[in-house]
C-alpha positions as CSV (number, residue, x, y, z in Angstrom):
1,X,2.2,-31.2,3.7
2,X,4.2,-32.6,0.8
3,X,6.5,-30.5,-1.4
4,X,7.7,-31.0,-5.0
5,X,11.0,-32.9,-5.0
6,X,13.2,-30.0,-6.1
7,X,11.6,-27.6,-3.6
8,X,11.8,-30.2,-0.8
9,X,15.5,-30.6,-1.5
10,X,16.1,-26.8,-1.4
11,X,14.2,-26.5,1.9
12,X,16.1,-29.5,3.3
13,X,19.5,-27.9,2.4
14,X,18.6,-24.7,4.2
15,X,17.3,-26.6,7.3
16,X,20.6,-28.5,7.4
17,X,22.5,-25.2,7.4
18,X,20.3,-23.9,10.2
19,X,21.1,-27.0,12.4
20,X,24.8,-26.8,11.5
21,X,25.2,-23.0,12.3
22,X,22.7,-22.3,15.1
23,X,25.1,-22.8,18.0
24,X,28.2,-21.0,16.6
25,X,26.8,-18.6,14.0
26,X,23.2,-17.9,15.0
27,X,22.8,-14.9,12.7
28,X,23.8,-17.0,9.7
29,X,21.5,-19.8,10.8
30,X,18.7,-17.2,11.0
31,X,19.3,-16.1,7.4
32,X,19.0,-19.7,6.2
33,X,15.9,-20.2,8.3
34,X,14.3,-17.1,6.6
35,X,15.0,-18.6,3.2
36,X,13.4,-21.9,4.1
37,X,10.5,-20.0,5.5
38,X,10.0,-18.2,2.2
39,X,10.1,-21.5,0.4
40,X,7.8,-23.5,2.6
41,X,6.0,-21.5,5.3
42,X,3.2,-24.1,5.6
43,X,5.6,-26.9,6.8
44,X,5.6,-27.3,10.5
45,X,9.3,-28.3,10.7
46,X,10.2,-25.1,8.8
47,X,8.2,-22.9,11.2
48,X,9.9,-24.7,14.2
49,X,13.4,-24.2,12.7
50,X,12.6,-20.6,12.0
51,X,11.5,-20.2,15.6
52,X,14.7,-21.7,17.1
53,X,16.8,-19.5,14.8
54,X,15.0,-16.4,15.9
55,X,15.2,-17.5,19.5
56,X,19.0,-18.0,19.1
57,X,19.3,-14.4,17.9
58,X,17.1,-13.1,20.7
59,X,14.2,-12.2,18.4
60,X,11.7,-13.4,21.0
61,X,8.5,-12.0,19.5
62,X,9.3,-13.5,16.1
63,X,10.3,-16.8,17.7
64,X,7.1,-17.0,19.7
65,X,5.0,-16.4,16.6
66,X,6.8,-19.2,14.7
67,X,6.5,-21.6,17.6
68,X,2.8,-20.9,17.9
69,X,2.4,-21.5,14.2
70,X,4.3,-24.8,14.4
71,X,2.1,-25.9,17.4
72,X,-1.1,-25.1,15.6
73,X,0.1,-27.3,12.7
74,X,1.1,-30.3,14.8
75,X,-0.9,-30.0,18.0
76,X,2.3,-31.0,19.9
77,X,3.1,-29.5,23.3
78,X,6.9,-30.1,22.9
79,X,7.5,-26.4,22.3
80,X,5.7,-25.2,25.4
81,X,8.8,-24.6,27.5
82,X,10.6,-22.6,24.9
83,X,7.5,-20.6,24.2
84,X,7.4,-19.8,27.9
85,X,11.0,-18.8,27.8
86,X,10.2,-16.4,24.9
87,X,7.7,-14.7,27.2
88,X,10.6,-14.2,29.7
89,X,12.7,-12.8,26.9
90,X,9.9,-10.3,26.1
91,X,9.9,-9.2,29.8
92,X,6.8,-11.0,30.7
93,X,7.8,-13.5,33.4
94,X,4.3,-13.6,34.8
95,X,3.1,-15.1,31.6
96,X,5.8,-17.7,31.7
97,X,4.7,-18.6,35.2
98,X,1.1,-18.9,34.1
99,X,2.2,-21.3,31.3
100,X,4.1,-23.4,33.9
101,X,0.7,-24.1,35.5
102,X,-1.2,-25.0,32.4
103,X,-2.3,-28.6,31.6
104,X,0.1,-28.8,28.7
105,X,3.0,-29.2,31.1
106,X,1.6,-32.6,32.3
107,X,1.7,-33.8,28.7
108,X,5.4,-33.1,28.3
109,X,8.0,-35.9,28.6
110,X,10.5,-35.9,31.4
111,X,13.0,-33.7,29.6
112,X,10.3,-31.2,28.7
113,X,9.1,-31.1,32.3
114,X,12.6,-30.4,33.5
115,X,13.0,-27.7,30.9
116,X,9.7,-26.1,32.1
117,X,10.9,-26.2,35.7
118,X,14.1,-24.4,34.6
119,X,12.0,-21.7,32.8
120,X,9.7,-21.3,35.8
121,X,12.7,-20.9,38.1
122,X,14.1,-18.3,35.7
123,X,10.8,-16.4,35.7
124,X,10.8,-16.4,39.5
125,X,14.3,-14.9,39.5
126,X,13.2,-12.3,36.9
127,X,10.5,-11.2,39.4
128,X,13.0,-11.1,42.3
129,X,11.7,-14.2,44.0
130,X,15.0,-16.0,44.5
131,X,13.8,-18.2,47.4
132,X,10.9,-19.3,45.3
133,X,13.2,-20.0,42.4
134,X,15.3,-22.3,44.6
135,X,12.2,-24.2,45.8
136,X,11.0,-24.5,42.1
137,X,14.3,-26.3,41.2
138,X,14.1,-28.7,44.1
139,X,12.8,-31.9,42.6
140,X,13.4,-35.7,42.3
141,X,15.4,-35.0,39.1
142,X,17.7,-32.6,41.0
143,X,18.1,-35.1,43.9
144,X,18.7,-38.1,41.7
145,X,22.3,-39.5,41.3
146,X,21.4,-40.6,37.8
147,X,23.0,-38.4,35.1
148,X,20.6,-37.5,32.3
149,X,21.0,-35.0,29.5
150,X,19.4,-32.3,31.6
151,X,21.3,-33.0,34.8
152,X,24.2,-30.5,34.3
153,X,21.9,-27.6,33.5
154,X,19.5,-28.4,36.3
155,X,22.3,-28.6,38.9
156,X,24.0,-25.5,37.5
157,X,20.8,-23.5,37.7
158,X,20.3,-24.6,41.3
159,X,23.9,-23.6,42.2
160,X,23.5,-20.2,40.5
161,X,20.3,-19.5,42.4
162,X,21.9,-20.5,45.7
163,X,24.8,-18.2,45.0
164,X,22.4,-15.3,44.3
165,X,20.7,-16.0,47.6
166,X,24.1,-15.7,49.4
167,X,24.4,-19.5,50.2
168,X,27.9,-19.7,48.9
169,X,28.9,-23.0,50.4
170,X,25.9,-24.8,49.0
171,X,26.4,-23.1,45.7
172,X,30.0,-24.4,45.6
173,X,28.8,-27.9,46.3
174,X,26.2,-27.8,43.5
175,X,28.6,-26.2,41.0
176,X,30.8,-29.2,41.7
177,X,27.9,-31.6,41.1
178,X,27.1,-29.9,37.9
179,X,30.7,-30.2,36.8
180,X,30.8,-33.9,37.6
181,X,27.8,-34.5,35.3
182,X,28.9,-32.1,32.6
183,X,31.0,-34.3,30.4
184,X,30.4,-32.2,27.2
185,X,31.2,-28.8,28.8
186,X,27.8,-27.5,28.2
187,X,28.1,-25.2,31.3
188,X,30.9,-23.0,32.7
189,X,30.7,-24.7,36.1
190,X,34.4,-25.1,36.3
191,X,34.9,-21.4,35.8
192,X,32.3,-20.6,38.5
193,X,34.0,-22.9,40.9
194,X,37.3,-21.3,40.2
195,X,35.9,-17.9,40.8
196,X,34.4,-18.9,44.1
197,X,37.8,-20.3,45.2
198,X,39.5,-17.0,44.1
199,X,41.4,-18.6,41.2
200,X,42.2,-16.2,38.4
201,X,43.3,-17.5,35.0
202,X,46.2,-15.5,33.4
203,X,47.0,-15.6,29.7
204,X,50.7,-16.1,30.1
205,X,51.4,-16.2,26.3
206,X,49.5,-13.0,25.8
207,X,51.4,-11.3,28.6
208,X,54.7,-12.4,27.2
209,X,53.8,-11.0,23.8
210,X,52.7,-7.7,25.3
211,X,55.9,-7.4,27.5
212,X,58.3,-8.3,24.7
213,X,60.0,-5.3,23.3
214,X,59.8,-5.0,19.5
215,X,62.8,-4.0,17.3
216,X,60.9,-0.8,16.4
217,X,60.6,0.0,20.1
218,X,64.3,-0.5,20.6
219,X,65.1,1.7,17.6
220,X,62.9,4.4,19.0
221,X,64.7,4.2,22.4
222,X,68.1,4.5,20.8
223,X,67.0,7.5,18.8
224,X,65.6,9.2,22.0
225,X,68.9,8.6,23.8
226,X,70.9,9.9,20.8
227,X,68.8,13.0,20.7
228,X,69.4,13.7,24.4
229,X,73.2,13.3,24.0
230,X,73.3,15.6,21.0
231,X,71.3,18.2,23.0
232,X,73.3,18.0,26.3
233,X,76.7,16.9,25.0
234,X,76.6,13.9,27.3
235,X,74.4,11.9,29.5
236,X,73.5,13.6,32.8
237,X,75.9,12.7,35.6
238,X,73.2,11.6,38.0
239,X,71.7,9.4,35.3
240,X,75.1,7.9,34.4
241,X,75.8,7.2,38.1
242,X,72.4,5.4,38.5
243,X,73.0,3.4,35.4
244,X,76.4,2.3,36.6
245,X,75.1,1.4,40.0
246,X,72.3,-0.7,38.5
247,X,74.8,-2.6,36.4
248,X,77.3,-3.2,39.2
249,X,74.7,-4.1,41.7
């Protein structure tokens, strides 16, 4: 569907903002998506962008409706995995699993098929079928030494499932493999490895700031000591002795 030039420019500006904000400021991205949707609800790209913005803000019913509308307009199966994940978000993992077995999956490209495998494994875990989730993730893509855009997430999901199953040594191995492939830091595999190894990260700067005594604190302490001296006439002998011992020692 074509739009008048001015309207098309307005819609494009809003879609650019959606793309720019969706990762860091999803609520703002959602607001821009709603504007674009009001301007051009019959454009498939707008419905898709609105779906992803709703998905990013966990409005899964709304996201699913937008993805379905976009799919009706284009006939494409590309949104099939995220539609299945919306079913998971709505607490319907059985529907997600059913979608994983539909013919549409065979029409997906390799990236889409890997994404569908991740969604299906997540649905298995939702249903408490951790062993089945592990088997679902076992695939040629997981075993391959070739690093693809999906590799870090696939290895990470496998490691996380292994850990839930109590297979800690294998989980550590696969978190390590995920980290090797994760050049962009798209997962927290390094943190998960550190946690497995018992490493704790301490905010040294924050601790120093908390421990440092402020001038106001020192003034309050002086006033408290002065008040005690005025009341007792002198510092208690035992306290004075302790203080002297501390200094001399």
